[in-house]
C-alpha positions in Angstrom: 108.1 87.6 138.0 109.6 91.1 138.6 112.4 90.3 136.1 109.8 89.4 133.4 107.8 92.6 134.0 111.0 94.7 134.0 112.0 93.3 130.7 108.6 94.2 129.2 108.6 97.7 130.6 112.0 98.4 129.0 110.4 97.8 125.6 109.0 100.8 123.8 106.1 98.7 122.6 105.2 97.5 126.1 101.5 98.5 125.7 101.1 96.5 122.6 102.8 93.5 124.2 100.5 93.7 127.1 97.4 94.0 124.8 98.5 91.0 122.8 99.1 89.0 126.0 95.7 89.9 127.3 94.1 88.6 124.1 96.0 85.3 124.3 95.0 84.9 128.0 91.3 85.5 127.1 91.5 82.9 124.3 93.0 80.5 126.7 90.3 81.2 129.3 87.6 80.4 126.7 89.3 77.2 125.8 89.4 76.3 129.5 85.7 76.8 129.8 85.2 74.5 126.8 87.4 72.0 128.5 85.1 72.0 131.6 82.1 71.2 129.3 84.0 68.4 127.5 85.7 66.6 130.3 83.8 63.7 131.9 84.3 61.2 134.7 85.8 58.6 132.3 88.5 61.1 131.1 91.9 61.4 132.7 92.7 64.9 131.4 94.3 68.1 132.5 94.4 71.7 131.2 98.0 73.0 131.3 99.2 76.3 129.9 96.4 76.5 127.4 96.6 72.8 126.2 94.3 69.9 126.9 96.5 66.9 128.0 94.8 63.5 127.7 96.6 60.8 129.7 97.0 57.2 128.6 95.7 54.4 130.9 98.0 53.9 133.9 100.4 50.9 134.1 99.9 48.1 136.6 102.9 49.3 138.7 101.4 52.8 138.7 98.0 51.5 139.9 99.6 49.3 142.6 101.7 52.1 144.0 98.7 54.4 144.1 96.6 51.8 145.8 99.3 51.0 148.5 99.9 54.6 149.4 96.3 55.8 149.2 95.1 53.0 151.6 97.8 54.0 154.2 97.0 57.7 153.8 93.2 57.2 153.9 93.3 54.9 157.0 95.7 57.2 158.9 93.8 60.4 158.1 90.4 58.8 159.0 91.7 57.2 162.2 93.1 60.6 163.4 90.2 62.7 161.9 92.7 64.9 160.0 90.8 65.6 156.8 90.2 63.6 153.6 92.3 62.0 150.9 91.1 61.6 147.3 92.7 59.3 144.6 93.0 59.9 140.8 89.8 61.9 140.0 89.9 65.1 142.1 90.4 68.0 139.6 92.5 70.8 141.2 91.6 74.1 139.6 94.5 76.6 140.1 94.7 80.1 138.7 95.7 79.1 135.2 95.8 75.3 135.1 93.7 72.3 136.0 95.3 69.1 137.3 94.2 65.6 138.3 97.0 64.5 140.7 97.3 60.8 141.7 96.5 61.5 145.3 95.5 64.7 147.2 94.9 65.5 150.9 92.7 68.3 152.2 92.9 69.3 155.9 89.7 69.8 157.9 90.1 73.5 157.6 89.8 73.3 153.8 87.1 70.7 153.7 84.8 73.2 155.5 84.6 75.3 152.4 84.1 72.4 149.9 80.5 71.9 148.6 79.3 68.3 148.4 78.6 68.8 144.7 82.0 70.4 143.9 83.8 69.0 140.8 86.6 71.6 140.8 88.8 71.7 143.9 91.1 74.4 145.3 94.8 73.8 146.1 95.1 71.0 148.6 97.5 70.7 151.4 99.4 67.7 150.1 99.8 66.2 146.6 101.3 63.0 145.2 102.2 62.4 141.6 103.5 59.0 140.3 105.9 59.4 137.4 105.4 57.9 134.0 107.5 58.4 130.9 105.0 60.8 129.5 104.3 62.9 132.7 107.7 63.0 134.5 108.9 66.2 132.8 105.6 68.0 133.6 105.6 66.7 137.2 109.1 67.9 137.9 108.8 71.3 136.1 105.4 73.0 135.5 103.5 71.2 138.3 106.4 71.7 140.7 106.4 75.4 140.1 102.6 75.8 140.0 102.1 73.8 143.2 104.6 76.0 145.1 103.1 79.1 143.6 99.7 78.1 145.0 101.1 77.4 148.5 100.6 73.6 148.4 102.6 72.7 151.5 103.9 69.3 150.5 104.5 67.5 147.2 105.6 63.9 146.8 106.9 62.6 143.4 107.2 58.8 143.3 109.5 57.2 140.9 108.3 53.6 140.2 111.5 52.6 138.3 114.0 53.9 140.9 111.7 53.0 143.8 112.2 56.3 145.5 110.2 59.3 146.8 111.1 62.9 146.1 109.6 65.0 148.9 109.2 68.7 148.3 108.4 71.0 151.3 107.2 74.6 150.8 109.5 77.3 152.0 109.1 81.1 152.0 112.3 83.0 152.4 112.9 86.7 151.5 109.4 86.8 149.8 110.5 83.9 147.5 108.3 80.8 147.6 109.8 77.5 146.5 110.1 73.8 147.3 113.0 72.3 149.2 113.6 68.7 147.9 114.5 65.6 149.9 115.1 62.1 148.5 114.0 58.9 150.3 114.9 55.4 149.0 114.0 51.8 149.9 115.0 51.2 153.5 114.3 54.8 154.5 111.4 56.1 156.6 109.6 59.1 155.2 107.6 61.5 157.4 105.0 64.0 156.2 105.3 67.5 157.5 101.7 68.3 156.6 99.9 65.2 157.7 100.8 65.2 161.4 102.4 62.0 162.6 102.2 60.2 159.2 105.4 58.2 158.9 106.0 55.1 156.8 108.8 53.0 155.3 109.4 53.8 151.7 109.1 50.0 151.1 105.4 50.2 152.1 104.4 51.8 148.8 106.3 49.3 146.7 105.8 46.0 148.6 102.6 44.5 149.7 103.8 42.8 152.9 105.6 46.0 154.0 102.4 47.8 153.3 100.4 45.4 155.5 102.9 45.7 158.3 102.7 49.5 158.2 98.9 49.4 158.2 98.8 47.2 161.3 100.7 49.9 163.2 98.1 52.4 162.3 95.0 50.6 163.5 
């Protein structure tokens, strides 16, 4: 951020650059408000860097992975009274962009401030995105950067084809906030750092029987 600002300040026309940028940001803001008026429950859509992104229907493997992981998370979080998980349709409104992650988790501390009629949610504690051919670049670049910027503590990217989980944990060193990546494959156990005590085999989100075995250990 400081590098970008420094580059602008070195320009003799810095004031006009800032004025032009403010105009673009204001136009983007108005477009975002129109997006809120347009988007409905039956839309799977996001507002990213000034553009409305409409998503195609999810594949069968995407839906199955989402179902297997969300049931484990929901049961575990409920049993231990840790907070609440939402799947697919919770719209996360960050400072510039709006996302609908596949799965989100809010701790009890954040739930206290959420109104029952809320349709726009703040940054959650934990986010899961399941890759597709269309979304994988955004999931690994813009969303990765934005989630870290807004202090989301843990981010999982699930690759259905490679059957692995990329776990990103938030770090803050020397005033630099970023995600530290870890890779977990079939046969590994993955443990959440945010959802206390939640640990499952990677197989449990790709295989029904492994999922059932993991669930039995939770209840």
